[in-house]
Backbone as CSV, one residue per row, in Angstrom:
resi,resn,N_x,N_y,N_z,CA_x,CA_y,CA_z,C_x,C_y,C_z
1,MET,41.756,11.371,13.449,40.318,11.381,13.578,39.690,11.384,12.183
2,LYS,38.709,10.505,11.976,38.002,10.447,10.701,36.843,11.436,10.696
3,LEU,36.579,12.015,9.533,35.388,12.842,9.370,34.189,11.927,9.188
4,TYR,33.052,12.348,9.706,31.814,11.581,9.653,30.709,12.524,9.210
5,ARG,29.915,12.116,8.253,28.772,12.920,7.802,27.529,12.049,7.822
6,PHE,26.415,12.661,8.174,25.135,11.967,8.068,24.312,12.695,7.023
7,LEU,24.071,12.022,5.914,23.282,12.598,4.829,21.823,12.232,5.045
8,SER,20.926,13.191,4.867,19.504,12.899,4.995,18.729,13.668,3.939
9,GLY,17.543,13.182,3.645,16.720,13.849,2.654,15.438,13.095,2.408
10,PRO,14.588,13.642,1.564,13.321,12.976,1.252,13.563,11.675,0.486
11,ASP,12.581,10.800,0.551,12.685,9.510,-0.138,12.391,9.704,-1.625
12,ASP,13.363,10.280,-2.327,13.236,10.463,-3.774,14.629,10.447,-4.396
13,SER,14.705,10.719,-5.659,15.990,10.625,-6.355,17.007,11.654,-5.859
14,SER,16.555,12.755,-5.264,17.511,13.765,-4.780,18.400,13.189,-3.679
15,PHE,17.841,12.325,-2.840,18.652,11.694,-1.798,19.678,10.750,-2.425
16,CYS,19.258,9.972,-3.402,20.177,9.062,-4.096,21.315,9.838,-4.754
17,HIS,20.994,10.969,-5.364,22.022,11.794,-6.000,22.981,12.374,-4.959
18,LYS,22.471,12.729,-3.785,23.316,13.266,-2.712,24.323,12.215,-2.241
19,VAL,23.854,10.983,-2.053,24.745,9.897,-1.627,25.753,9.581,-2.728
20,THR,25.304,9.508,-3.962,26.197,9.228,-5.087,27.274,10.295,-5.208
21,ALA,26.911,11.556,-5.033,27.890,12.649,-5.107,28.941,12.498,-4.013
22,ALA,28.522,12.128,-2.810,29.478,11.933,-1.716,30.427,10.777,-2.029
23,LEU,29.896,9.681,-2.560,30.739,8.534,-2.909,31.733,8.902,-4.004
24,ASN,31.295,9.686,-4.966,32.188,10.114,-6.050,33.293,11.044,-5.558
25,LYS,33.070,11.701,-4.422,34.083,12.594,-3.844,35.015,11.858,-2.887
26,GLY,34.859,10.528,-2.782,35.776,9.743,-1.963,35.239,9.307,-0.615
27,TRP,34.025,9.664,-0.269,33.424,9.202,0.978,33.046,7.730,0.819
28,HIS,32.899,7.030,1.956,32.526,5.617,1.959,31.301,5.430,2.842
29,LEU,30.417,4.520,2.442,29.233,4.235,3.248,29.653,3.704,4.606
30,PHE,28.906,4.075,5.638,29.200,3.634,6.999,27.889,3.222,7.661
31,GLY,27.779,1.966,8.036,26.573,1.492,8.706,25.411,1.297,7.750
32,SER,24.267,1.059,8.346,23.052,0.801,7.575,22.300,2.093,7.289
33,PRO,21.580,2.150,6.188,20.750,3.325,5.916,19.556,3.349,6.874
34,THR,18.982,4.525,7.057,17.797,4.667,7.897,16.635,5.162,7.048
35,TYR,15.443,4.913,7.548,14.234,5.272,6.817,13.166,5.549,7.865
36,CYS,12.582,6.732,7.860,11.585,7.052,8.875,10.515,7.990,8.325
37,TYR,9.431,8.077,9.064,8.303,8.926,8.686,8.433,10.272,9.384
38,ASP,8.305,11.361,8.640,8.344,12.720,9.180,6.901,13.194,9.344
39,LYS,6.452,13.317,10.596,5.063,13.704,10.864,4.738,15.107,10.372
40,GLN,5.711,16.013,10.455,5.451,17.401,10.061,5.156,17.533,8.571
41,THR,5.948,16.863,7.753,5.766,16.975,6.299,4.955,15.820,5.719
42,LYS,4.661,14.831,6.572,3.909,13.638,6.160,4.570,12.933,4.977
43,THR,5.904,12.810,5.070,6.679,12.131,4.033,7.678,11.183,4.681
44,MET,8.197,10.275,3.881,9.264,9.392,4.343,10.600,10.084,4.094
45,ARG,11.568,9.869,5.012,12.895,10.458,4.885,13.936,9.354,4.996
46,CYS,15.046,9.541,4.289,16.148,8.582,4.268,17.372,9.205,4.921
47,GLY,18.250,8.345,5.420,19.513,8.813,5.970,20.600,7.783,5.751
48,GLN,21.826,8.260,5.604,22.975,7.368,5.422,24.220,8.067,5.930
49,ALA,24.969,7.376,6.780,26.236,7.908,7.268,27.338,7.579,6.270
50,VAL,28.293,8.492,6.142,29.472,8.276,5.305,30.705,8.735,6.076
51,VAL,31.823,8.083,5.809,33.105,8.467,6.425,34.127,8.704,5.347
């Protein structure tokens, strides 16, 4: 069984750093990234699955 993680965060450099850190630890991108509006915080959020 493969491990699967879904990384999410605000649409800023912190999300990019989170994905980069996962890739540097040996994780691989899986599927397409997601991008959506969070009504509560009134901000855009990003997501990316890694395996």
